[in-house]
All heavy atoms as an XYZ file, in Angstrom:
937
protein
N     106.331    103.843     97.952
C     107.586    103.286     97.466
C     108.529    104.451     97.166
O     108.145    105.416     96.520
C     107.312    102.466     96.208
C     108.512    101.832     95.601
S     108.104    100.720     94.235
C     106.947    101.667     93.285
N     109.755    104.319     97.636
C     110.734    105.392     97.463
C     111.709    105.073     96.337
O     111.840    103.918     95.906
C     111.532    105.605     98.761
O     112.329    104.435     98.994
C     110.613    105.857     99.948
N     112.414    106.096     95.906
C     113.453    105.909     94.892
C     114.541    104.977     95.416
O     115.058    104.137     94.664
C     114.057    107.267     94.493
O     113.011    108.094     93.984
C     115.127    107.106     93.430
N     114.882    105.093     96.695
C     115.934    104.227     97.245
C     115.493    102.760     97.230
O     116.319    101.870     97.011
C     116.329    104.664     98.650
O     115.252    104.554     99.543
N     114.203    102.489     97.427
C     113.721    101.102     97.357
C     113.810    100.570     95.923
O     114.257     99.446     95.697
C     112.280    101.018     97.870
C     112.171    101.237     99.363
C     110.745    101.367     99.849
O     109.869    101.847     99.080
O     110.500    100.992    101.015
N     113.409    101.387     94.978
C     113.508    100.998     93.567
C     114.973    100.787     93.181
O     115.310     99.805     92.513
C     112.869    102.071     92.667
O     111.514    102.262     93.063
C     112.894    101.658     91.205
N     115.845    101.678     93.614
C     117.279    101.550     93.328
C     117.841    100.264     93.936
O     118.661     99.581     93.311
C     118.053    102.754     93.841
C     117.781    104.029     93.050
O     117.185    103.949     91.951
O     118.154    105.109     93.547
N     117.421     99.941     95.161
C     117.859     98.710     95.820
C     117.474     97.487     94.988
O     118.305     96.601     94.744
C     117.243     98.607     97.220
C     117.416     97.264     97.921
C     118.780     97.167     98.574
C     116.318     97.057     98.944
N     116.234     97.448     94.540
C     115.773     96.296     93.768
C     116.449     96.235     92.403
O     116.828     95.144     91.951
C     114.246     96.318     93.649
C     113.518     96.158     94.987
C     112.021     96.358     94.812
C     113.821     94.802     95.616
N     116.636     97.367     91.759
C     117.371     97.374     90.473
C     118.795     96.844     90.675
O     119.306     96.076     89.863
C     117.423     98.775     89.879
C     116.130     99.235     89.277
C     116.311    100.571     88.528
N     115.054    101.129     88.124
C     114.323    100.715     87.087
N     114.766     99.734     86.338
N     113.174    101.289     86.791
N     119.435     97.248     91.766
C     120.791     96.776     92.067
C     120.801     95.268     92.316
O     121.746     94.575     91.908
C     121.353     97.518     93.278
N     119.771     94.753     92.969
C     119.688     93.307     93.218
C     119.572     92.543     91.908
O     120.244     91.514     91.713
C     118.513     92.997     94.137
N     118.721     93.012     90.999
C     118.600     92.346     89.695
C     119.902     92.431     88.906
O     120.323     91.454     88.276
C     117.440     92.938     88.877
C     116.081     92.473     89.338
C     115.226     93.306     90.034
C     115.654     91.171     89.080
C     113.986     92.876     90.464
C     114.409     90.724     89.502
C     113.577     91.585     90.193
O     112.349     91.135     90.615
N     120.559     93.586     88.940
C     121.826     93.741     88.220
C     122.880     92.792     88.775
O     123.616     92.151     88.011
C     122.310     95.192     88.309
N     122.955     92.662     90.094
C     123.927     91.748     90.705
C     123.609     90.302     90.330
O     124.517     89.525     90.010
C     123.935     91.920     92.219
N     122.324     89.938     90.371
C     121.925     88.578     89.983
C     122.337     88.302     88.538
O     122.946     87.271     88.243
C     120.411     88.406     90.156
C     119.899     87.069     89.708
C     119.901     85.981     90.568
C     119.409     86.885     88.418
C     119.423     84.736     90.159
C     118.933     85.649     87.996
C     118.940     84.573     88.871
N     122.019     89.213     87.644
C     122.335     89.010     86.223
C     123.837     88.965     85.967
O     124.292     88.284     85.044
C     121.677     90.094     85.374
C     120.170     89.917     85.299
O     119.651     88.805     85.380
N     119.457     91.023     85.154
N     124.613     89.666     86.783
C     126.081     89.658     86.658
C     126.703     88.466     87.381
O     127.919     88.284     87.350
C     126.657     90.956     87.206
N     125.862     87.681     88.067
C     126.320     86.525     88.858
C     127.246     86.972     89.990
O     128.156     86.264     90.375
C     127.005     85.471     87.986
C     126.192     84.969     86.794
C     124.882     84.340     87.240
N     124.162     83.744     86.116
C     123.070     84.250     85.554
N     122.554     85.377     86.006
N     122.477     83.637     84.555
N     126.979     88.171     90.506
C     127.757     88.727     91.616
C     127.001     88.444     92.913
O     126.257     89.294     93.422
C     127.970     90.225     91.407
C     128.916     90.833     92.414
O     129.192     90.204     93.468
O     129.375     91.969     92.156
N     127.177     87.238     93.427
C     126.428     86.796     94.599
C     126.709     87.698     95.800
O     125.783     88.080     96.520
C     126.743     85.323     94.928
C     126.244     84.415     93.799
C     126.109     84.915     96.251
C     126.612     82.951     93.954
N     127.953     88.071     96.022
C     128.298     88.901     97.176
C     127.564     90.239     97.130
O     127.036     90.701     98.155
C     129.803     89.116     97.253
N     127.502     90.868     95.969
C     126.813     92.154     95.846
C     125.317     91.995     96.086
O     124.699     92.830     96.747
C     127.067     92.768     94.473
N     124.729     90.925     95.581
C     123.298     90.687     95.793
C     123.005     90.423     97.260
O     122.073     90.993     97.835
C     122.825     89.522     94.931
N     123.805     89.567     97.889
C     123.572     89.229     99.296
C     123.756     90.432    100.216
O     123.106     90.518    101.265
C     124.486     88.085     99.728
C     124.201     86.731     99.075
C     125.227     85.706     99.527
C     122.784     86.261     99.351
N     124.589     91.383     99.831
C     124.796     92.588    100.633
C     123.530     93.441    100.712
O     123.401     94.282    101.594
C     125.946     93.408    100.058
N     122.576     93.187     99.829
C     121.326     93.938     99.790
C     120.210     93.253    100.563
O     119.075     93.721    100.560
C     120.893     94.130     98.329
C     121.927     94.806     97.420
C     121.457     94.779     95.979
C     122.209     96.222     97.890
N     120.546     92.144    101.239
C     119.544     91.320    101.916
C     119.787     91.248    103.416
O     120.912     91.393    103.879
C     119.566     89.909    101.324
C     119.286     89.875     99.846
S     119.425     88.198     99.184
C     119.343     88.553     97.428
N     118.714     90.982    104.161
C     118.824     90.798    105.607
C     119.428     89.421    105.892
O     119.377     88.528    105.037
C     117.436     90.890    106.286
O     116.605     89.828    105.809
C     116.783     92.240    106.030
N     119.988     89.222    107.080
C     120.575     87.918    107.426
C     119.557     86.771    107.431
O     119.930     85.624    107.219
C     121.138     88.131    108.836
C     121.335     89.607    108.952
C     120.255     90.230    108.120
N     118.273     87.086    107.634
C     117.249     86.044    107.664
C     116.403     86.017    106.388
O     115.278     85.530    106.377
C     116.335     86.230    108.883
C     115.566     87.543    108.842
O     115.917     88.451    108.044
O     114.590     87.682    109.611
N     116.956     86.530    105.299
C     116.230     86.625    104.038
C     115.667     85.263    103.609
O     116.306     84.226    103.777
C     117.135     87.214    102.928
C     118.346     86.329    102.668
C     116.352     87.474    101.653
N     114.454     85.296    103.055
C     113.821     84.095    102.481
C     113.728     84.311    100.977
O     113.313     85.373    100.505
C     112.435     83.884    103.084
N     114.128     83.285    100.214
C     114.192     83.396     98.755
C     113.561     82.155     98.137
O     113.836     81.030     98.566
C     115.660     83.496     98.327
C     115.820     84.058     96.955
C     115.914     83.368     95.785
C     115.878     85.440     96.615
N     116.034     84.235     94.740
C     116.017     85.522     95.224
C     115.828     86.623     97.368
C     116.111     86.726     94.549
C     115.923     87.829     96.697
C     116.064     87.874     95.300
N     112.736     82.312     97.096
C     112.082     81.145     96.494
C     113.051     80.310     95.664
O     113.934     80.846     95.005
C     111.004     81.770     95.611
C     111.579     83.090     95.217
C     112.375     83.555     96.420
N     112.855     79.018     95.736
C     113.572     78.098     94.840
C     112.672     77.928     93.620
O     111.987     76.918     93.482
C     113.822     76.772     95.541
C     114.833     76.872     96.662
C     114.937     75.591     97.473
N     114.852     74.369     96.701
C     115.902     73.665     96.232
N     117.113     74.079     96.504
N     115.722     72.565     95.549
N     112.660     78.939     92.777
C     111.694     79.039     91.692
C     111.647     77.803     90.796
O     110.581     77.396     90.354
C     111.970     80.286     90.861
N     112.775     77.193     90.537
C     112.803     76.045     89.633
C     112.753     74.719     90.381
O     112.675     73.668     89.768
C     114.046     76.095     88.738
C     113.993     77.241     87.765
C     114.644     78.427     88.041
C     113.259     77.148     86.605
C     114.568     79.501     87.165
C     113.174     78.212     85.720
C     113.832     79.397     86.000
N     112.795     74.762     91.688
C     112.829     73.545     92.490
C     111.666     73.449     93.473
O     111.337     72.389     93.958
C     114.145     73.457     93.282
C     115.395     73.560     92.443
C     115.717     72.269     91.777
C     117.033     72.391     91.009
N     117.484     71.130     90.504
N     111.089     74.581     93.832
C     110.004     74.620     94.795
C     110.489     74.939     96.194
O     111.620     74.647     96.559
N     109.621     75.576     96.975
C     109.947     75.928     98.343
C     110.799     77.183     98.427
O     110.920     77.946     97.467
N     111.381     77.386     99.607
C     112.209     78.558     99.875
C     113.529     78.123    100.494
O     113.616     77.053    101.088
C     111.508     79.496    100.882
C     110.453     80.358    100.271
C     109.175     79.875    100.071
C     110.730     81.665     99.896
C     108.187     80.664     99.509
C     109.751     82.464     99.331
C     108.477     81.966     99.143
N     114.529     78.983    100.356
C     115.767     78.861    101.116
C     115.840     80.094    102.002
O     115.268     81.136    101.671
C     117.026     78.737    100.220
C     117.012     77.428     99.459
C     117.148     79.910     99.259
N     116.538     79.959    103.131
C     116.650     81.091    104.055
C     118.109     81.346    104.423
O     118.853     80.400    104.694
C     115.846     80.807    105.317
C     114.351     80.795    105.052
C     113.527     80.638    106.318
O     114.049     80.886    107.414
O     112.354     80.266    106.174
N     118.465     82.624    104.385
C     119.799     83.030    104.772
C     120.762     83.081    103.601
O     120.569     82.417    102.586
N     121.815     83.878    103.742
C     122.784     84.080    102.664
C     123.474     82.796    102.193
O     123.662     82.610    100.991
C     123.795     85.054    103.263
C     123.088     85.695    104.403
C     122.086     84.725    104.900
N     123.865     81.919    103.107
C     124.565     80.696    102.698
C     123.668     79.809    101.843
O     124.115     79.225    100.851
C     125.080     79.925    103.915
C     126.198     80.667    104.636
O     126.852     81.540    104.012
O     126.419     80.378    105.826
N     122.400     79.708    102.215
C     121.457     78.878    101.453
C     121.176     79.492    100.086
O     121.064     78.768     99.087
C     120.171     78.687    102.245
N     121.084     80.807    100.019
C     120.869     81.467     98.724
C     122.093     81.282     97.836
O     121.969     80.960     96.654
C     120.532     82.962     98.911
C     119.151     83.097     99.561
C     120.585     83.708     97.579
C     118.791     84.510     99.940
N     123.276     81.439     98.400
C     124.508     81.229     97.623
C     124.536     79.815     97.038
O     124.814     79.621     95.855
C     125.732     81.457     98.505
C     127.066     81.256     97.782
C     128.257     81.369     98.730
N     128.233     82.580     99.549
C     128.602     83.790     99.125
N     129.032     83.943     97.887
N     128.561     84.822     99.944
N     124.211     78.821     97.844
C     124.212     77.432     97.382
C     123.154     77.215     96.307
O     123.408     76.547     95.292
C     123.984     76.484     98.558
N     121.960     77.775     96.514
C     120.880     77.623     95.537
C     121.248     78.259     94.210
O     121.095     77.654     93.155
C     119.572     78.208     96.078
C     118.500     78.314     95.020
C     118.032     77.173     94.370
C     117.981     79.543     94.644
C     117.071     77.263     93.379
C     117.018     79.644     93.665
C     116.560     78.511     93.032
O     115.612     78.593     92.049
N     121.736     79.502     94.240
C     122.104     80.161     92.987
C     123.253     79.439     92.292
O     123.254     79.294     91.072
C     122.469     81.618     93.232
C     121.278     82.509     93.434
C     119.950     82.200     93.223
C     121.290     83.855     93.879
N     119.155     83.273     93.521
C     119.958     84.314     93.926
C     122.301     84.715     94.261
C     119.613     85.601     94.323
C     121.962     86.008     94.663
C     120.626     86.439     94.685
N     124.226     78.986     93.041
C     125.345     78.251     92.445
C     124.832     76.998     91.741
O     125.238     76.697     90.614
C     126.391     77.895     93.526
O     126.870     79.114     94.111
C     127.550     77.122     92.932
N     123.928     76.288     92.395
C     123.320     75.100     91.785
C     122.510     75.492     90.544
O     122.636     74.880     89.480
C     122.415     74.393     92.793
C     121.665     73.208     92.210
C     120.626     72.638     93.167
O     120.331     73.254     94.217
O     120.093     71.564     92.847
N     121.669     76.511     90.683
C     120.817     76.955     89.578
C     121.646     77.321     88.355
O     121.358     76.898     87.240
C     119.973     78.155     90.033
C     119.030     78.699     88.975
C     118.320     79.945     89.419
O     118.956     80.924     89.816
N     117.004     79.933     89.371
N     122.707     78.099     88.566
C     123.515     78.566     87.448
C     124.371     77.452     86.847
O     124.925     77.608     85.763
C     124.376     79.747     87.866
C     123.548     80.943     88.268
C     122.278     81.260     87.840
C     123.904     81.980     89.173
N     121.845     82.414     88.427
C     122.823     82.887     89.257
C     125.046     82.232     89.933
C     122.841     84.019     90.049
C     125.064     83.372     90.730
C     123.976     84.248     90.785
N     124.489     76.323     87.530
C     125.189     75.179     86.936
C     124.252     74.375     86.027
O     124.701     73.499     85.301
C     125.766     74.267     88.026
O     124.744     73.511     88.647
N     122.952     74.704     86.081
C     121.947     73.981     85.296
C     121.297     74.827     84.210
O     120.959     74.314     83.142
C     120.849     73.451     86.227
C     121.364     72.464     87.257
C     120.304     72.094     88.288
O     119.164     72.605     88.219
O     120.621     71.291     89.181
N     121.086     76.122     84.485
C     120.418     77.019     83.535
C     121.076     78.392     83.583
O     121.833     78.698     84.505
C     118.908     77.171     83.841
C     118.699     77.698     85.263
C     118.156     75.869     83.583
C     117.256     78.068     85.606
N     120.736     79.216     82.585
C     121.275     80.579     82.493
C     120.099     81.565     82.476
O     119.614     81.936     81.407
C     122.116     80.709     81.229
C     122.721     82.084     81.071
O     122.825     82.829     82.070
O     123.097     82.430     79.928
N     119.633     82.005     83.670
C     118.521     82.954     83.714
C     118.999     84.406     83.631
O     120.090     84.739     84.087
C     117.893     82.675     85.076
C     119.050     82.234     85.923
C     119.996     81.512     84.997
N     118.155     85.247     83.050
C     118.392     86.687     83.009
C     117.049     87.357     83.280
O     116.047     87.037     82.621
C     118.936     87.117     81.649
C     119.308     88.562     81.600
N     120.536     89.021     81.991
C     118.596     89.649     81.228
C     120.586     90.335     81.850
N     119.412     90.741     81.391
N     117.022     88.284     84.237
C     115.761     88.881     84.676
C     115.904     90.403     84.687
O     116.760     90.935     85.386
C     115.380     88.369     86.084
C     114.000     88.842     86.457
C     115.447     86.847     86.134
N     115.077     91.082     83.897
C     115.121     92.549     83.818
C     113.825     93.132     84.357
O     112.740     92.779     83.891
C     115.285     93.008     82.365
C     116.657     92.798     81.787
C     117.729     93.644     82.453
O     117.427     94.751     82.948
O     118.890     93.200     82.469
N     113.913     94.023     85.344
C     112.700     94.656     85.855
C     112.063     95.569     84.805
O     112.761     96.280     84.085
C     113.180     95.446     87.064
C     114.651     95.585     86.905
C     115.112     94.464     86.036
N     110.732     95.508     84.740
C     109.960     96.341     83.811
C     109.235     97.445     84.576
O     109.240     98.597     84.178
C     108.934     95.488     83.033
C     109.646     94.440     82.181
C     108.024     96.363     82.184
C     108.707     93.406     81.584
N     108.601     97.055     85.698
C     107.844     98.041     86.470
C     107.840     97.673     87.946
O     108.048     96.510     88.311
C     106.415     98.155     85.950
O     105.707     96.950     86.169
N     107.599     98.684     88.768
C     107.566     98.536     90.223
C     106.243     99.123     90.717
O     105.873    100.229     90.300
C     108.719     99.312     90.868
C     110.078     98.861     90.425
C     110.636     99.322     89.242
C     110.810     97.975     91.196
C     111.895     98.917     88.828
C     112.075     97.555     90.799
C     112.613     98.021     89.613
N     105.560     98.402     91.604
C     104.291     98.888     92.140
C     104.224     98.623     93.636
O     104.467     97.495     94.085
C     103.123     98.203     91.435
N     103.894     99.661     94.394
C     103.700     99.499     95.837
C     102.361     98.804     96.066
O     101.370     99.125     95.406
C     103.718    100.859     96.513
N     102.348     97.846     96.983
C     101.115     97.145     97.325
C     100.603     97.656     98.668
O     101.373     98.176     99.483
C     101.357     95.632     97.378
C     101.750     95.068     96.029
C     101.846     93.560     96.034
O     102.614     93.007     96.861
O     101.137     92.928     95.236
N      99.328     97.474     98.916
C      98.717     97.959    100.163
C      99.318     97.284    101.393
O      99.274     97.835    102.492
C      97.206     97.741    100.130
O      96.909     96.361    100.016
N      99.925     96.115    101.221
C     100.550     95.391    102.331
C     101.921     95.949    102.692
O     102.519     95.537    103.684
C     100.735     93.911    101.960
O     101.579     93.845    100.797
C      99.406     93.232    101.676
N     102.435     96.845    101.853
C     103.781     97.381    102.059
C     104.821     96.693    101.199
O     105.960     97.134    101.111
N     104.437     95.587    100.564
C     105.350     94.887     99.660
C     105.472     95.661     98.351
O     104.665     96.546     98.062
C     104.830     93.479     99.368
O     104.804     92.707    100.537
N     106.479     95.304     97.573
C     106.670     95.898     96.254
C     106.578     94.779     95.220
O     107.283     93.775     95.310
C     108.025     96.616     96.154
C     108.096     97.743     97.185
C     108.248     97.148     94.734
C     109.454     98.396     97.305
N     105.688     94.982     94.247
C     105.512     94.016     93.170
C     106.322     94.484     91.972
O     106.139     95.605     91.492
C     104.035     93.887     92.801
C     103.693     92.746     91.861
C     103.891     91.396     92.566
C     102.263     92.876     91.374
N     107.241     93.640     91.533
C     108.096     93.979     90.395
C     107.735     93.063     89.234
O     107.794     91.838     89.354
C     109.590     93.808     90.740
C     110.455     94.231     89.559
C     109.961     94.600     91.979
N     107.324     93.663     88.137
C     107.080     92.906     86.914
C     108.403     92.834     86.171
O     109.089     93.850     86.012
C     106.009     93.587     86.041
O     104.811     93.706     86.818
C     105.733     92.792     84.780
N     108.770     91.618     85.761
C     110.066     91.418     85.120
C     109.916     90.668     83.798
O     108.952     89.929     83.593
C     111.045     90.639     86.036
C     111.285     91.386     87.336
C     110.553     89.236     86.311
N     110.885     90.869     82.931
C     111.022     90.058     81.717
C     112.096     89.028     82.023
O     113.245     89.387     82.293
C     111.431     90.931     80.535
C     111.579     90.158     79.267
N     112.429     90.548     78.270
C     110.978     89.020     78.823
C     112.356     89.687     77.273
N     111.490     88.745     77.586
N     111.696     87.770     82.024
C     112.597     86.680     82.395
C     112.908     85.829     81.170
O     112.004     85.333     80.512
C     111.923     85.828     83.464
C     112.718     84.613     83.867
C     112.011     83.880     84.991
O     112.085     84.298     86.122
N     111.315     82.811     84.666
N     114.184     85.701     80.904
C     114.647     84.823     79.823
C     115.520     83.749     80.460
O     116.446     84.059     81.211
C     115.448     85.598     78.762
C     114.549     86.645     78.090
C     116.046     84.638     77.727
C     115.287     87.564     77.146
N     115.191     82.503     80.173
C     115.963     81.384     80.713
C     116.490     80.580     79.532
O     115.721     80.183     78.652
C     115.107     80.488     81.635
C     115.950     79.341     82.181
C     114.499     81.304     82.768
N     117.788     80.355     79.553
C     118.434     79.564     78.494
C     119.126     78.352     79.116
O     119.501     78.372     80.283
C     119.462     80.408     77.748
C     118.850     81.573     77.006
C     119.874     82.305     76.139
N     119.263     83.411     75.449
C     118.557     83.318     74.313
N     118.404     82.150     73.733
N     118.039     84.396     73.764
N     119.302     77.340     78.310
C     120.128     76.212     78.736
C     121.569     76.680     78.728
O     121.889     77.748     78.186
C     119.952     75.031     77.780
O     120.549     75.337     76.528
N     122.450     75.900     79.317
C     123.862     76.289     79.328
C     124.456     76.312     77.928
O     125.452     76.993     77.685
C     124.659     75.366     80.251
C     124.257     75.434     81.724
C     125.139     74.513     82.553
C     124.305     76.858     82.262
N     123.819     75.610     76.981
C     124.290     75.632     75.598
C     123.674     76.780     74.802
O     123.989     76.966     73.635
C     123.982     74.298     74.914
O     122.572     74.104     74.829
N     122.768     77.554     75.453
C     122.195     78.733     74.806
C     120.797     78.571     74.261
O     120.216     79.530     73.765
N     120.226     77.375     74.338
C     118.867     77.161     73.830
C     117.855     77.876     74.725
O     117.956     77.839     75.951
C     118.552     75.666     73.782
N     116.889     78.522     74.100
C     115.853     79.241     74.838
C     114.912     78.248     75.508
O     114.320     77.396     74.860
C     115.069     80.151     73.892
C     114.011     81.028     74.540
C     114.648     82.035     75.496
C     113.200     81.749     73.462
N     114.787     78.364     76.831
C     113.883     77.502     77.600
C     112.613     78.237     78.001
O     111.551     77.633     78.105
C     114.593     76.981     78.858
C     115.870     76.177     78.637
C     116.521     75.836     79.976
C     115.574     74.916     77.839
N     112.725     79.535     78.270
C     111.561     80.324     78.674
C     111.809     81.789     78.358
O     112.927     82.284     78.481
C     111.295     80.153     80.160
N     110.749     82.463     77.952
C     110.787     83.895     77.687
C     109.423     84.408     78.107
O     108.438     84.228     77.389
C     111.054     84.155     76.208
C     111.197     85.641     75.881
O     110.813     86.486     76.715
O     111.677     85.943     74.775
N     109.340     84.991     79.301
C     108.034     85.353     79.840
C     108.120     86.582     80.725
O     109.187     86.938     81.226
C     107.474     84.188     80.654
N     106.974     87.190     80.909
C     106.841     88.264     81.886
C     106.286     87.627     83.150
O     105.287     86.914     83.105
C     105.883     89.326     81.336
C     105.751     90.530     82.201
C     104.966     91.628     81.506
O     105.335     92.066     80.424
N     103.902     92.075     82.136
N     106.960     87.835     84.266
C     106.526     87.288     85.550
C     106.599     88.396     86.601
O     107.121     89.477     86.340
C     107.363     86.059     85.978
C     107.230     84.924     84.985
C     108.819     86.418     86.160
N     106.080     88.098     87.787
C     106.079     89.091     88.852
C     106.781     88.550     90.084
O     106.653     87.368     90.413
C     104.643     89.489     89.193
N     107.502     89.416     90.738
C     108.194     89.104     91.993
C     107.689     90.059     93.072
O     107.596     91.261     92.824
C     109.707     89.275     91.845
C     110.318     88.337     90.866
N     111.492     88.630     90.212
C     109.938     87.112     90.433
C     111.809     87.607     89.414
N     110.879     86.684     89.524
N     107.399     89.524     94.229
C     106.934     90.345     95.354
C     108.053     90.413     96.390
O     108.542     89.386     96.851
C     105.686     89.740     95.967
C     105.182     90.495     97.191
C     103.834     89.967     97.662
N     102.801     90.370     96.704
C     102.126     89.520     95.924
N     102.336     88.224     95.999
N     101.225     89.969     95.077
N     108.445     91.629     96.739
C     109.530     91.845     97.702
C     108.998     92.461     98.989
O     108.179     93.385     98.955
C     110.586     92.787     97.120
C     111.423     92.166     96.042
C     111.030     92.226     94.721
C     112.609     91.512     96.357
C     111.808     91.659     93.719
C     113.390     90.934     95.365
C     112.979     91.012     94.046
N     109.511     91.960    100.092
C     109.308     92.565    101.398
C     110.647     93.156    101.806
O     111.661     92.441    101.808
C     108.849     91.519    102.431
O     107.654     90.901    101.964
C     108.612     92.161    103.794
N     110.655     94.449    102.112
C     111.875     95.135    102.520
C     111.765     95.535    103.983
O     110.672     95.848    104.467
C     112.099     96.394    101.674
C     112.127     96.223    100.157
C     112.386     97.561     99.484
C     113.133     95.194     99.724
N     112.886     95.515    104.672
C     112.939     95.986    106.049
C     114.284     96.668    106.274
O     115.325     96.142    105.860
C     112.706     94.838    107.061
C     112.596     95.389    108.476
C     113.749     93.768    106.957
C     112.044     94.405    109.485
N     114.248     97.836    106.850
C     115.463     98.613    107.140
C     116.359     98.751    105.910
O     117.583     98.629    105.994
C     116.242     97.992    108.294
C     115.429     97.805    109.532
N     114.825     98.851    110.204
C     115.082     96.691    110.204
C     114.162     98.384    111.240
N     114.292     97.082    111.274
N     115.739     98.969    104.740
C     116.499     99.215    103.523
C     117.141     97.992    102.906
O     118.039     98.116    102.076
N     116.664     96.797    103.301
C     117.217     95.560    102.729
C     116.075     94.603    102.379
O     114.962     94.710    102.896
C     118.180     94.886    103.701
C     119.430     95.716    103.927
C     120.561     94.885    104.413
C     121.823     95.742    104.418
N     123.002     94.937    104.503
N     116.388     93.647    101.511
C     115.401     92.645    101.101
C     115.280     91.586    102.190
O     116.271     90.956    102.555
C     115.815     91.984     99.769
C     115.891     93.035     98.653
C     114.854     90.849     99.406
C     116.594     92.563     97.398
N     114.060     91.394    102.692
C     113.818     90.371    103.701
C     113.177     89.125    103.087
O     113.380     88.017    103.570
C     112.917     90.905    104.813
C     112.709     89.901    105.933
C     111.843     90.459    107.038
O     110.804     91.057    106.782
N     112.279     90.264    108.267
N     112.419     89.312    102.006
C     111.764     88.169    101.367
C     111.455     88.496     99.922
O     111.122     89.625     99.587
C     110.468     87.812    102.101
C     109.792     86.570    101.584
C     108.601     86.187    102.448
C     108.039     84.848    102.008
N     106.878     84.457    102.823
N     111.577     87.480     99.082
C     111.147     87.578     97.695
C     110.258     86.383     97.417
O     110.546     85.278     97.874
C     112.340     87.590     96.738
C     111.956     88.022     95.310
S     111.333     86.727     94.246
C     112.768     86.343     93.296
N     109.175     86.625     96.704
C     108.263     85.560     96.309
C     107.990     85.688     94.817
O     107.963     86.805     94.281
C     106.927     85.683     97.038
C     107.014     85.705     98.541
C     105.704     86.125     99.161
O     104.790     85.269     99.257
O     105.584     87.310     99.534
N     107.758     84.579     94.151
C     107.256     84.617     92.793
C     105.752     84.823     92.941
O     105.080     84.048     93.617
C     107.587     83.322     92.029
C     106.972     83.366     90.635
C     109.092     83.130     91.939
N     105.246     85.889     92.351
C     103.844     86.257     92.536
C     102.994     85.789     91.359
O     103.458     85.783     90.222
C     103.737     87.770     92.683
N     101.789     85.426     91.665
C     100.810     85.079     90.635
C      99.945     86.303     90.428
O      99.372     86.846     91.365
C      99.966     83.874     91.052
C      98.906     83.578     90.009
C     100.834     82.663     91.283
N      99.915     86.775     89.192
C      99.091     87.927     88.840
C      98.175     87.537     87.700
O      98.316     86.455     87.106
C      99.966     89.119     88.409
O     100.613     88.785     87.177
C     100.999     89.483     89.464
N      97.273     88.420     87.351
C      96.354     88.123     86.238
C      97.110     88.013     84.924
O      96.622     87.403     83.975
C      95.276     89.196     86.142
O      95.872     90.458     85.935
N      98.325     88.589     84.859
C      99.143     88.523     83.634
C     100.106     87.339     83.640
O     100.811     87.132     82.664
C      99.959     89.802     83.490
C      99.080     91.031     83.301
O      97.954     90.879     82.816
O      99.541     92.129     83.674
N     100.148     86.578     84.740
C     101.109     85.472     84.851
C     100.735     84.355     83.892
O      99.554     84.059     83.707
C     101.136     84.906     86.272
O     101.609     85.864     87.169
N     101.758     83.710     83.301
C     101.462     82.569     82.440
C     100.963     81.402     83.307
O     101.274     81.331     84.496
C     102.818     82.230     81.794
C     103.824     82.854     82.694
C     103.159     84.012     83.381
N     100.177     80.502     82.730
C      99.703     79.366     83.511
C     100.879     78.483     83.942
O     101.888     78.417     83.242
C      98.775     78.613     82.548
C      99.106     79.117     81.188
C      99.728     80.479     81.349
N     100.726     77.806     85.089
C     101.830     76.952     85.589
C     102.103     75.778     84.674
O     101.306     75.353     83.910
C     101.356     76.486     86.951
C      99.927     76.891     87.080
C      99.592     77.818     85.969
């Protein structure tokens, strides 16, 4: 794992937290696959991610801060994050440490998955 890969992922989280969809999508491949974490399944491509995030942010207020980055033997990068989810009125809905698995290609995000680790909270 390189510094540029870590910087790319930190920038993606910062853009997500700032609700800067254009900046986040600029870090992704045209065929990017992204999990619909609160709905199930995946969306593919920038337009689908834009629609999903717009919908998500109209229902909840998530904030995700990376804690650690680990290279996996498959070439993916596992990012442990502190995730806080609030209702639009500010009520705390979730406060947990979770893991995200990223596949990068040519310096961009090609896929993100919510990963199950031994530290993951039960579903």
